[in-house]
N, CA, C and O atoms as CSV, one atom per row, in Angstrom:
chain,resi,resn,atom,element,x,y,z
A,1,UNK,N,N,-7.466,-29.100,27.245
A,1,UNK,CA,C,-8.641,-28.911,26.215
A,1,UNK,C,C,-8.046,-29.079,25.117
A,1,UNK,O,O,-6.822,-28.946,25.126
A,2,UNK,N,N,-8.755,-29.433,23.800
A,2,UNK,CA,C,-7.879,-29.798,22.624
A,2,UNK,C,C,-8.404,-29.189,22.030
A,2,UNK,O,O,-9.499,-28.732,22.357
A,3,UNK,N,N,-7.715,-28.904,20.716
A,3,UNK,CA,C,-7.902,-27.320,19.620
A,3,UNK,C,C,-9.141,-28.078,19.043
A,3,UNK,O,O,-10.120,-27.339,19.145
A,4,UNK,N,N,-9.415,-29.098,18.561
A,4,UNK,CA,C,-10.600,-28.994,18.064
A,4,UNK,C,C,-11.886,-28.988,18.202
A,4,UNK,O,O,-12.729,-28.993,17.305
A,5,UNK,N,N,-12.102,-28.974,19.764
A,5,UNK,CA,C,-13.054,-28.586,20.754
A,5,UNK,C,C,-13.206,-26.775,20.650
A,5,UNK,O,O,-14.264,-26.207,20.378
A,6,UNK,N,N,-11.708,-25.979,20.975
A,6,UNK,CA,C,-11.893,-24.919,20.453
A,6,UNK,C,C,-12.060,-24.401,19.316
A,6,UNK,O,O,-12.327,-23.213,19.501
A,7,UNK,N,N,-12.048,-24.671,18.111
A,7,UNK,CA,C,-12.152,-24.426,17.176
A,7,UNK,C,C,-13.888,-24.497,16.525
A,7,UNK,O,O,-14.530,-23.654,15.898
A,8,UNK,N,N,-14.194,-25.655,16.919
A,8,UNK,CA,C,-15.331,-25.962,16.683
A,8,UNK,C,C,-16.630,-25.170,17.959
A,8,UNK,O,O,-17.840,-25.256,17.749
A,9,UNK,N,N,-16.260,-24.718,18.747
A,9,UNK,CA,C,-16.412,-23.826,19.823
A,9,UNK,C,C,-17.006,-22.013,19.128
A,9,UNK,O,O,-17.957,-21.317,19.483
A,10,UNK,N,N,-15.989,-21.792,18.109
A,10,UNK,CA,C,-16.461,-20.502,17.527
A,10,UNK,C,C,-16.892,-20.638,16.258
A,10,UNK,O,O,-16.485,-19.765,15.490
A,11,UNK,N,N,-17.700,-21.598,15.735
A,11,UNK,CA,C,-18.246,-21.934,14.729
A,11,UNK,C,C,-19.837,-21.900,15.376
A,11,UNK,O,O,-20.033,-22.391,16.487
A,12,UNK,N,N,-20.795,-21.369,14.703
A,12,UNK,CA,C,-22.130,-21.148,15.235
A,12,UNK,C,C,-23.047,-22.343,14.831
A,12,UNK,O,O,-23.246,-22.864,13.734
A,13,UNK,N,N,-23.254,-22.455,15.352
A,13,UNK,CA,C,-24.412,-23.906,15.897
A,13,UNK,C,C,-25.614,-24.298,15.322
A,13,UNK,O,O,-25.910,-23.455,14.475
A,14,UNK,N,N,-26.380,-25.109,15.377
A,14,UNK,CA,C,-27.634,-25.202,14.812
A,14,UNK,C,C,-28.875,-24.059,15.303
A,14,UNK,O,O,-29.756,-23.722,14.511
A,15,UNK,N,N,-28.802,-23.526,16.713
A,15,UNK,CA,C,-29.488,-22.530,16.995
A,15,UNK,C,C,-29.192,-21.467,16.340
A,15,UNK,O,O,-29.897,-20.534,16.726
A,16,UNK,N,N,-28.074,-21.012,15.072
A,16,UNK,CA,C,-27.669,-19.893,14.728
A,16,UNK,C,C,-28.730,-20.021,13.333
A,16,UNK,O,O,-28.950,-21.151,12.897
A,17,UNK,N,N,-29.412,-18.735,12.618
A,17,UNK,CA,C,-30.167,-19.067,11.464
A,17,UNK,C,C,-29.196,-18.656,10.419
A,17,UNK,O,O,-29.627,-18.729,9.268
A,18,UNK,N,N,-27.476,-18.068,10.634
A,18,UNK,CA,C,-26.871,-18.988,9.067
A,18,UNK,C,C,-26.210,-19.660,9.669
A,18,UNK,O,O,-26.060,-19.694,10.891
A,19,UNK,N,N,-25.487,-20.599,8.443
A,19,UNK,CA,C,-24.707,-21.054,7.976
A,19,UNK,C,C,-23.111,-20.732,8.213
A,19,UNK,O,O,-22.737,-19.668,7.720
A,20,UNK,N,N,-22.317,-21.361,8.770
A,20,UNK,CA,C,-20.613,-20.896,8.988
A,20,UNK,C,C,-20.626,-19.620,7.455
A,20,UNK,O,O,-20.027,-18.550,7.353
A,21,UNK,N,N,-21.548,-20.310,6.482
A,21,UNK,CA,C,-20.757,-19.551,5.079
A,21,UNK,C,C,-21.878,-18.507,4.833
A,21,UNK,O,O,-21.789,-17.822,3.814
A,22,UNK,N,N,-22.668,-18.370,5.469
A,22,UNK,CA,C,-23.335,-17.121,5.535
A,22,UNK,C,C,-25.039,-17.359,4.958
A,22,UNK,O,O,-25.991,-16.636,5.251
A,23,UNK,N,N,-25.066,-18.609,4.053
A,23,UNK,CA,C,-26.264,-18.905,3.557
A,23,UNK,C,C,-27.254,-19.351,4.688
A,23,UNK,O,O,-26.989,-20.126,5.607
A,24,UNK,N,N,-28.423,-18.726,4.452
A,24,UNK,CA,C,-29.314,-18.683,5.428
A,24,UNK,C,C,-30.199,-20.433,5.485
A,24,UNK,O,O,-30.340,-21.154,4.497
A,25,UNK,N,N,-30.602,-20.712,6.680
A,25,UNK,CA,C,-30.944,-22.011,6.999
A,25,UNK,C,C,-32.441,-22.156,6.788
A,25,UNK,O,O,-33.064,-22.868,6.000
A,26,UNK,N,N,-32.848,-21.292,7.702
A,26,UNK,CA,C,-34.052,-20.775,7.588
A,26,UNK,C,C,-34.458,-19.794,7.069
A,26,UNK,O,O,-33.641,-18.899,6.853
A,27,UNK,N,N,-36.410,-19.529,6.529
A,27,UNK,CA,C,-36.616,-18.168,5.843
A,27,UNK,C,C,-36.744,-17.626,7.149
A,27,UNK,O,O,-36.892,-18.424,8.075
A,28,UNK,N,N,-36.713,-16.358,7.395
A,28,UNK,CA,C,-36.598,-15.102,8.726
A,28,UNK,C,C,-37.902,-14.060,7.922
A,28,UNK,O,O,-38.133,-13.749,6.754
A,29,UNK,N,N,-38.483,-13.785,9.118
A,29,UNK,CA,C,-39.641,-12.557,9.162
A,29,UNK,C,C,-38.405,-11.614,9.211
A,29,UNK,O,O,-37.445,-11.620,9.981
A,30,UNK,N,N,-38.711,-10.798,8.160
A,30,UNK,CA,C,-38.096,-9.178,8.426
A,30,UNK,C,C,-36.492,-9.065,7.610
A,30,UNK,O,O,-35.853,-8.012,7.592
A,31,UNK,N,N,-36.081,-10.171,7.055
A,31,UNK,CA,C,-35.257,-10.416,6.295
A,31,UNK,C,C,-35.810,-9.657,4.792
A,31,UNK,O,O,-36.943,-10.015,4.472
A,32,UNK,N,N,-35.151,-8.679,3.866
A,32,UNK,CA,C,-35.736,-8.247,2.740
A,32,UNK,C,C,-34.399,-8.450,1.635
A,32,UNK,O,O,-33.558,-7.551,1.645
A,33,UNK,N,N,-34.196,-9.642,0.671
A,33,UNK,CA,C,-33.335,-10.016,-0.484
A,33,UNK,C,C,-33.522,-8.813,-1.399
A,33,UNK,O,O,-34.553,-8.244,-1.757
A,34,UNK,N,N,-32.448,-8.621,-1.634
A,34,UNK,CA,C,-32.432,-7.209,-3.089
A,34,UNK,C,C,-31.765,-8.686,-4.357
A,34,UNK,O,O,-31.301,-9.820,-4.244
A,35,UNK,N,N,-32.076,-7.825,-5.345
A,35,UNK,CA,C,-31.779,-8.165,-6.278
A,35,UNK,C,C,-30.935,-7.594,-7.771
A,35,UNK,O,O,-30.666,-6.393,-7.815
A,36,UNK,N,N,-30.713,-8.099,-8.444
A,36,UNK,CA,C,-30.325,-6.745,-9.430
A,36,UNK,C,C,-30.988,-6.598,-10.259
A,36,UNK,O,O,-31.323,-7.686,-10.727
A,37,UNK,N,N,-31.597,-5.421,-10.975
A,37,UNK,CA,C,-32.555,-4.887,-12.148
A,37,UNK,C,C,-31.893,-5.737,-13.314
A,37,UNK,O,O,-30.694,-5.792,-13.589
A,38,UNK,N,N,-33.112,-6.488,-14.033
A,38,UNK,CA,C,-32.476,-7.038,-15.318
A,38,UNK,C,C,-31.927,-5.381,-16.054
A,38,UNK,O,O,-30.875,-5.380,-16.694
A,39,UNK,N,N,-32.516,-4.400,-15.933
A,39,UNK,CA,C,-31.900,-3.460,-16.936
A,39,UNK,C,C,-30.438,-2.607,-16.381
A,39,UNK,O,O,-29.880,-1.665,-16.943
A,40,UNK,N,N,-30.090,-3.228,-15.212
A,40,UNK,CA,C,-28.776,-2.617,-14.931
A,40,UNK,C,C,-27.875,-3.584,-15.293
A,40,UNK,O,O,-26.656,-3.413,-15.311
A,41,UNK,N,N,-28.603,-4.869,-15.661
A,41,UNK,CA,C,-27.361,-5.831,-16.016
A,41,UNK,C,C,-27.289,-5.781,-17.352
A,41,UNK,O,O,-26.345,-6.369,-17.878
A,42,UNK,N,N,-28.168,-5.141,-18.116
A,42,UNK,CA,C,-27.489,-4.476,-19.434
A,42,UNK,C,C,-26.823,-3.451,-19.774
A,42,UNK,O,O,-26.493,-3.263,-20.945
A,43,UNK,N,N,-26.499,-2.563,-18.716
A,43,UNK,CA,C,-25.643,-1.188,-18.669
A,43,UNK,C,C,-24.064,-1.549,-19.337
A,43,UNK,O,O,-23.200,-0.746,-19.688
A,44,UNK,N,N,-24.038,-2.886,-19.368
A,44,UNK,CA,C,-22.535,-3.232,-19.954
A,44,UNK,C,C,-22.289,-2.769,-21.680
A,44,UNK,O,O,-21.256,-2.158,-21.956
A,45,UNK,N,N,-23.084,-3.033,-22.554
A,45,UNK,CA,C,-22.855,-2.075,-23.509
A,45,UNK,C,C,-23.082,-0.983,-23.574
A,45,UNK,O,O,-22.943,-0.464,-24.682
A,46,UNK,N,N,-23.483,-0.227,-22.552
A,46,UNK,CA,C,-22.983,1.737,-23.099
A,46,UNK,C,C,-22.162,1.878,-22.049
A,46,UNK,O,O,-22.270,3.005,-21.567
A,47,UNK,N,N,-21.497,1.294,-21.577
A,47,UNK,CA,C,-20.355,1.666,-20.974
A,47,UNK,C,C,-19.077,2.615,-21.385
A,47,UNK,O,O,-18.639,3.583,-20.764
A,48,UNK,N,N,-18.623,2.058,-22.591
A,48,UNK,CA,C,-17.320,3.174,-22.904
A,48,UNK,C,C,-18.165,4.476,-23.511
A,48,UNK,O,O,-17.381,5.423,-23.568
A,49,UNK,N,N,-19.548,4.871,-24.004
A,49,UNK,CA,C,-20.521,5.744,-24.333
A,49,UNK,C,C,-20.501,6.729,-22.872
A,49,UNK,O,O,-20.233,7.931,-22.897
A,50,UNK,N,N,-20.814,6.014,-21.709
A,50,UNK,CA,C,-20.976,6.608,-20.177
A,50,UNK,C,C,-19.590,7.030,-20.026
A,50,UNK,O,O,-19.341,8.235,-20.032
A,51,UNK,N,N,-18.771,6.271,-19.908
A,51,UNK,CA,C,-17.277,6.706,-19.776
A,51,UNK,C,C,-16.972,8.281,-20.826
A,51,UNK,O,O,-16.724,9.385,-20.340
A,52,UNK,N,N,-17.055,8.041,-21.977
A,52,UNK,CA,C,-16.230,8.967,-22.339
A,52,UNK,C,C,-17.349,10.370,-22.081
A,52,UNK,O,O,-16.922,11.515,-21.930
A,53,UNK,N,N,-18.589,10.068,-22.070
A,53,UNK,CA,C,-19.090,11.756,-21.760
A,53,UNK,C,C,-19.101,12.246,-20.268
A,53,UNK,O,O,-19.333,13.411,-19.945
A,54,UNK,N,N,-18.757,10.981,-19.191
A,54,UNK,CA,C,-18.541,11.689,-18.003
A,54,UNK,C,C,-16.916,12.270,-17.720
A,54,UNK,O,O,-16.559,13.036,-16.826
A,55,UNK,N,N,-15.998,11.574,-18.895
A,55,UNK,CA,C,-14.997,12.331,-19.150
A,55,UNK,C,C,-14.898,13.476,-19.479
A,55,UNK,O,O,-14.428,14.386,-18.795
A,56,UNK,N,N,-15.395,13.555,-20.719
A,56,UNK,CA,C,-15.894,15.466,-20.963
A,56,UNK,C,C,-16.105,15.796,-19.841
A,56,UNK,O,O,-15.283,16.294,-19.073
A,57,UNK,N,N,-17.256,15.548,-19.620
A,57,UNK,CA,C,-18.138,16.368,-18.358
A,57,UNK,C,C,-16.823,17.182,-17.806
A,57,UNK,O,O,-16.234,18.233,-18.056
A,58,UNK,N,N,-16.691,15.851,-16.728
A,58,UNK,CA,C,-15.563,16.216,-15.788
A,58,UNK,C,C,-14.447,16.876,-16.386
A,58,UNK,O,O,-14.275,18.017,-15.957
A,59,UNK,N,N,-13.696,16.514,-17.193
A,59,UNK,CA,C,-12.672,17.312,-17.882
A,59,UNK,C,C,-13.087,18.885,-17.559
A,59,UNK,O,O,-12.545,19.691,-16.802
A,60,UNK,N,N,-14.136,19.009,-18.329
A,60,UNK,CA,C,-14.271,20.790,-19.281
A,60,UNK,C,C,-14.791,21.458,-18.060
A,60,UNK,O,O,-14.876,22.672,-18.246
A,61,UNK,N,N,-15.193,21.059,-16.795
A,61,UNK,CA,C,-15.150,21.383,-16.443
A,61,UNK,C,C,-14.157,22.024,-15.260
A,61,UNK,O,O,-14.421,22.966,-14.512
A,62,UNK,N,N,-12.633,21.032,-15.335
A,62,UNK,CA,C,-11.595,21.770,-14.544
A,62,UNK,C,C,-11.074,22.099,-15.819
A,62,UNK,O,O,-9.888,21.791,-15.705
A,63,UNK,N,N,-11.244,22.545,-16.981
A,63,UNK,CA,C,-10.326,23.226,-18.236
A,63,UNK,C,C,-9.830,23.949,-18.265
A,63,UNK,O,O,-8.861,24.167,-18.993
A,64,UNK,N,N,-10.558,24.971,-17.052
A,64,UNK,CA,C,-9.854,26.214,-16.732
A,64,UNK,C,C,-8.906,26.637,-15.769
A,64,UNK,O,O,-8.312,27.712,-15.683
A,65,UNK,N,N,-8.848,25.454,-14.939
A,65,UNK,CA,C,-7.950,25.140,-13.798
A,65,UNK,C,C,-6.233,25.016,-14.662
A,65,UNK,O,O,-5.342,25.794,-14.321
A,66,UNK,N,N,-5.928,23.663,-16.065
A,66,UNK,CA,C,-4.793,23.810,-16.480
A,66,UNK,C,C,-4.161,24.425,-18.362
A,66,UNK,O,O,-3.078,24.578,-18.927
A,67,UNK,N,N,-5.896,24.621,-18.761
A,67,UNK,CA,C,-5.890,25.168,-20.211
A,67,UNK,C,C,-4.838,26.662,-19.952
A,67,UNK,O,O,-3.785,26.937,-20.527
A,68,UNK,N,N,-5.573,27.449,-18.882
A,68,UNK,CA,C,-5.234,28.803,-18.831
A,68,UNK,C,C,-3.560,28.284,-18.590
A,68,UNK,O,O,-2.866,27.888,-19.527
A,69,UNK,N,N,-3.015,28.383,-16.972
A,69,UNK,CA,C,-1.968,28.041,-16.780
A,69,UNK,C,C,-0.734,27.245,-17.955
A,69,UNK,O,O,0.481,27.381,-17.815
A,70,UNK,N,N,-1.257,26.591,-18.857
A,70,UNK,CA,C,-0.534,25.772,-19.422
A,70,UNK,C,C,-0.479,26.743,-20.930
A,70,UNK,O,O,0.670,26.916,-21.336
A,71,UNK,N,N,-1.509,27.333,-21.720
A,71,UNK,CA,C,-1.497,28.533,-22.497
A,71,UNK,C,C,-0.333,29.497,-21.808
A,71,UNK,O,O,0.806,29.559,-22.270
A,72,UNK,N,N,-0.729,30.166,-20.757
A,72,UNK,CA,C,0.320,31.128,-20.327
A,72,UNK,C,C,1.736,30.727,-20.539
A,72,UNK,O,O,2.423,31.358,-21.342
A,73,UNK,N,N,2.119,29.929,-20.013
A,73,UNK,CA,C,3.389,29.139,-20.184
A,73,UNK,C,C,3.721,28.883,-21.101
A,73,UNK,O,O,4.932,28.716,-21.245
A,74,UNK,N,N,3.011,28.747,-21.989
A,74,UNK,CA,C,3.278,28.153,-23.738
A,74,UNK,C,C,3.654,28.978,-24.345
A,74,UNK,O,O,4.450,28.857,-25.276
A,75,UNK,N,N,2.794,30.763,-23.654
A,75,UNK,CA,C,3.146,31.741,-24.638
A,75,UNK,C,C,4.307,32.467,-24.291
A,75,UNK,O,O,4.990,33.091,-25.103
A,76,UNK,N,N,4.511,32.387,-23.170
A,76,UNK,CA,C,5.973,32.751,-22.821
A,76,UNK,C,C,7.166,32.091,-23.023
A,76,UNK,O,O,8.220,32.631,-22.689
A,77,UNK,N,N,7.138,30.830,-23.600
A,77,UNK,CA,C,8.445,30.183,-24.098
A,77,UNK,C,C,8.522,30.505,-25.194
A,77,UNK,O,O,9.598,30.962,-25.580
A,78,UNK,N,N,7.233,30.372,-26.257
A,78,UNK,CA,C,7.501,30.824,-27.448
A,78,UNK,C,C,7.610,32.216,-27.711
A,78,UNK,O,O,8.066,32.539,-28.808
A,79,UNK,N,N,7.216,33.251,-26.766
A,79,UNK,CA,C,7.833,34.450,-27.142
A,79,UNK,C,C,9.493,34.473,-26.851
A,79,UNK,O,O,10.193,34.756,-27.824
A,80,UNK,N,N,10.139,34.205,-25.620
A,80,UNK,CA,C,11.121,34.122,-24.882
A,80,UNK,C,C,12.571,33.316,-26.091
A,80,UNK,O,O,13.705,33.695,-26.381
A,81,UNK,N,N,11.806,32.204,-26.451
A,81,UNK,CA,C,12.429,31.404,-28.035
A,81,UNK,C,C,12.634,32.426,-29.096
A,81,UNK,O,O,13.705,32.881,-29.500
A,82,UNK,N,N,11.350,32.726,-29.501
A,82,UNK,CA,C,11.953,33.766,-30.411
A,82,UNK,C,C,12.826,34.768,-30.176
A,82,UNK,O,O,13.680,35.064,-31.012
A,83,UNK,N,N,12.687,35.501,-28.824
A,83,UNK,CA,C,13.597,36.642,-28.340
A,83,UNK,C,C,14.989,36.525,-28.474
A,83,UNK,O,O,15.881,37.300,-28.818
A,84,UNK,N,N,14.929,35.070,-28.025
A,84,UNK,CA,C,16.603,34.732,-28.399
A,84,UNK,C,C,16.799,34.394,-29.615
A,84,UNK,O,O,17.876,34.907,-29.916
A,85,UNK,N,N,16.384,33.819,-30.514
A,85,UNK,CA,C,16.974,33.873,-31.569
A,85,UNK,C,C,17.104,35.048,-32.351
A,85,UNK,O,O,18.037,35.230,-33.133
A,86,UNK,N,N,16.056,35.954,-32.121
A,86,UNK,CA,C,16.429,37.682,-32.745
A,86,UNK,C,C,17.676,38.192,-32.073
A,86,UNK,O,O,18.491,38.629,-32.886
A,87,UNK,N,N,18.094,38.264,-30.657
A,87,UNK,CA,C,18.996,38.352,-29.938
A,87,UNK,C,C,20.134,38.043,-30.803
A,87,UNK,O,O,21.002,38.863,-31.103
A,88,UNK,N,N,20.084,36.531,-31.287
A,88,UNK,CA,C,21.053,36.137,-31.352
A,88,UNK,C,C,21.581,36.088,-33.123
A,88,UNK,O,O,22.603,35.685,-33.677
A,89,UNK,N,N,20.593,36.576,-33.500
A,89,UNK,CA,C,20.624,36.901,-34.864
A,89,UNK,C,C,21.749,38.292,-35.641
A,89,UNK,O,O,22.178,39.139,-34.857
A,90,UNK,N,N,22.041,38.375,-36.789
A,90,UNK,CA,C,22.960,39.493,-37.216
A,90,UNK,C,C,21.730,41.102,-37.002
A,90,UNK,O,O,22.114,42.205,-36.612
A,91,UNK,N,N,20.674,40.840,-37.288
A,91,UNK,CA,C,20.011,41.958,-37.023
A,91,UNK,C,C,19.685,42.465,-36.037
A,91,UNK,O,O,19.583,43.689,-35.951
A,92,UNK,N,N,19.396,41.498,-34.865
A,92,UNK,CA,C,19.740,41.643,-33.441
A,92,UNK,C,C,20.863,42.414,-33.268
A,92,UNK,O,O,20.691,43.626,-33.396
A,93,UNK,N,N,22.095,41.980,-32.980
A,93,UNK,CA,C,23.143,42.445,-32.527
A,93,UNK,C,C,23.071,43.780,-32.971
A,93,UNK,O,O,23.280,44.683,-32.161
A,94,UNK,N,N,22.721,44.107,-34.514
A,94,UNK,CA,C,23.053,45.993,-34.931
A,94,UNK,C,C,21.879,46.228,-34.371
A,94,UNK,O,O,21.788,47.421,-34.079
A,95,UNK,N,N,21.228,45.802,-34.179
A,95,UNK,CA,C,19.697,46.930,-33.433
A,95,UNK,C,C,20.187,46.878,-31.952
A,95,UNK,O,O,20.280,48.020,-31.503
A,96,UNK,N,N,20.496,46.006,-31.141
A,96,UNK,CA,C,21.517,46.383,-29.888
A,96,UNK,C,C,22.275,47.362,-29.786
A,96,UNK,O,O,22.285,48.139,-28.831
A,97,UNK,N,N,23.045,47.419,-30.852
A,97,UNK,CA,C,24.726,48.306,-30.762
A,97,UNK,C,C,25.652,47.526,-31.056
A,97,UNK,O,O,26.573,48.018,-31.708
A,98,UNK,N,N,25.743,45.901,-30.647
A,98,UNK,CA,C,26.675,45.281,-30.479
A,98,UNK,C,C,26.985,44.611,-31.701
A,98,UNK,O,O,26.115,44.240,-32.489
A,99,UNK,N,N,28.560,44.404,-31.923
A,99,UNK,CA,C,29.433,44.073,-32.961
A,99,UNK,C,C,28.742,42.405,-33.324
A,99,UNK,O,O,28.324,41.480,-32.628
A,100,UNK,N,N,28.845,42.561,-34.261
A,100,UNK,CA,C,28.598,40.992,-34.423
A,100,UNK,C,C,29.901,39.965,-34.873
A,100,UNK,O,O,30.618,40.482,-35.729
A,101,UNK,N,N,30.139,39.184,-34.623
A,101,UNK,CA,C,31.691,38.269,-35.053
A,101,UNK,C,C,31.022,37.256,-36.120
A,101,UNK,O,O,31.716,36.417,-36.695
């Protein structure tokens, strides 16, 4: 058996309705062809606008899940930083009763 015979035997022959690359050889009944709508082809000029509004809609729906924890964490951090600065100041040492060196 030669390799060329095995290779050509896997390819569809003339009895097939499609050529090797998928182009139809003959028109068939019951086959529906779809085309792209002309309105869809003009969607590209508005892609920035649609992406911006879609991004805003999606992020605003999920904002509760990251704005509240971030705000809470930042509030704790800011309070701790102020509290530490006060405790290490002269007024903080006097208020706590420790001697200031």
